[in-house]
C-alpha positions, 0 to 999 in steps of 0.5 A: 509553473516552468519544470524548473520551478517545479523542481524548485518547489520539490526541493522546498518540501523535500526540506520540510519532510528532511525535517521530520514532517510527513510526505502526505502533509507537506504535499496537501498543505503545499497545495493548498496554499498554492492555488496558482498550481495547476493538476499537472504541476501538482502531480509532477511535483508529488511525482519528485518528492516520492521518487526522492524517497523511493531513491533516498539513499541512491540520491543522497549518495549521488547528489552529495548529501540529504538536503532536499536540494542534494537529493533532488540533484541525485534524482535527476542524475539518476533519472538522466537529465542534463541539470544544466538546464534545470539549475539556471537561477532563472524565473523560480529555477533553482540556482546553478550548481556549485563547483562542489555539487559538480564535483559530485558526479565525477565523484558518482558517475554511475547508478549507485549500489546504495540499498535504498532502505533504512539500514536497521530494516536490512537484516530482518529483510534479508532473513525473511526473503532470502534470495528474494531480497535484492529483486525486493529492494530493487522493486521497492524503489520504483513506482508501484503500479496502479491496480483496479477490481472488477466488481464481478457483481456488475460486470465482466472483465472484459466489459470493465477493460472496454469501458476503460479503454472508452474513457482513454483508460488502457488496462490489462488483466493481471495473473495474480487475480482473475478480477484484477487489472493494471492500468497502463495509460491513464491512471489519473483519470480512473476516479473521473471515469464512468466505470468507477463511478458506476461501481464496476471498477475499485482501486485494490492492489493486485496481491490484496485481490488474490488473498481474497481470493482464497477465502473459503466465502459461501453465500449468506454467510456472517462475514466480519471485516475486523480491521476494515479501515475504508472497506476495501476488502469488504468490498472485494469479498462483497464482489465474490460472494453474496453473504452478510458483510459487517465492517468494523475498525477501532478508528471509526473515520476510516469507514467514513465513506464505505457506505457511498463505496458500498451503495457504489458497489452494489452491496450492503455492508453493516458497519458495527461497533466494538459494543455491538461486536459482544456476544456475537460470533461470525462463520469468517473474521478477516483482520488486516491487522497494522502493520509495518506496510513494508510489502507496500513502501513503493506506495508510501515510501516516507513511511520506511524513513520514519519506521523505527524498531521501537515502531515494530515491536509496538505493532507486534504487540497489537497485532497479537491483542488483535488476534486473540481478541478476534478469536473470540468472535469466530463460531466453533468450525468458522475461519479467522483470517490473518493479513498483513502487507508486510513481508517480515516474518516477525509480523507473519509466520512467526505471529501465527506459530505463537498464535497456535501454540498459545491456542490449542482450539485452532488449526492452520488451513492455509498460509501464503506470502506474496512477494513484492512484484511487478503487479502486487505489493508484498502481502502475507495471509493465514487461513486459522479454523477454530476446532469444534468441541466434537473434532477435539475429541 
């Protein structure tokens, strides 16, 4: 495909997304239907679509509308690309610009000042972030870094960096965590690398790794990852300390890849059902609860435009229910860890405050918020400890 044909395809896919279809579903469906497209074509089109979704308000302002065509015009203007070389109408390229589209550039000749977030989310984000809001909004409009976690059970950081370099993948250490690497070149080769296949590295955000570094893990503890998802945080904990690890998720399908990933990492993880958890207690229970994902919206930019106030209200209720449920799974003196990849106070500090107000046998050990930054996503973690009967008196 020519670069112009890729732009035309992105325009068509953006029209589907603007009509309400999830971006990932649209891109996956197109890739399956378009066997003629090579890996570079698919990657370029995906980049176009996701870049638009990260900067949709700005692209609409510079492109003069919300259609796929207007958004791509706006994006290419943001990127400083000469539109006349793309919009030619030849060989599957998009049609030439009309007078109105050309005039849009004259009306808005500079980079717009639009905030690339839904209007309704701006006030609660500003309240939560204060002076950090502007920088957060700016970073959420950019591409996210590709982060790796070094599995210290199998190798060291310098050895992992060297092994990746041997396969053309350039990575540097991140200050956020002793195990975090930021991939600077060759990101699309990571999944096929020997370092990945041999369990030396796993994909995991650097802020998430930093949160796992805080957890009071000790050898032989019974540790439950309650909202385990794909099991990334389970593996991160197991990479730090050899203990007895258990993983659970309300959607068991999310755990389907965990046995293979755990085997590759050289760790033992037991997947447990809700029924199996009855009458059990653990030394530490981690619940990385369902949340807005507002700290990760540069990775899933389509999500921020579909997210609504009703969605947030529903999530806050679910988070409170999970906290109440998992509290019963922690032994006296044990720890409950609450985590989100949200930057909103209603999902973070306020949720913990309400839990502690309702439960008099818990105390807070540590609480930290990671802002969205160059090396890592926005993240929140609170470590609570269940007070023993002896301490209560």
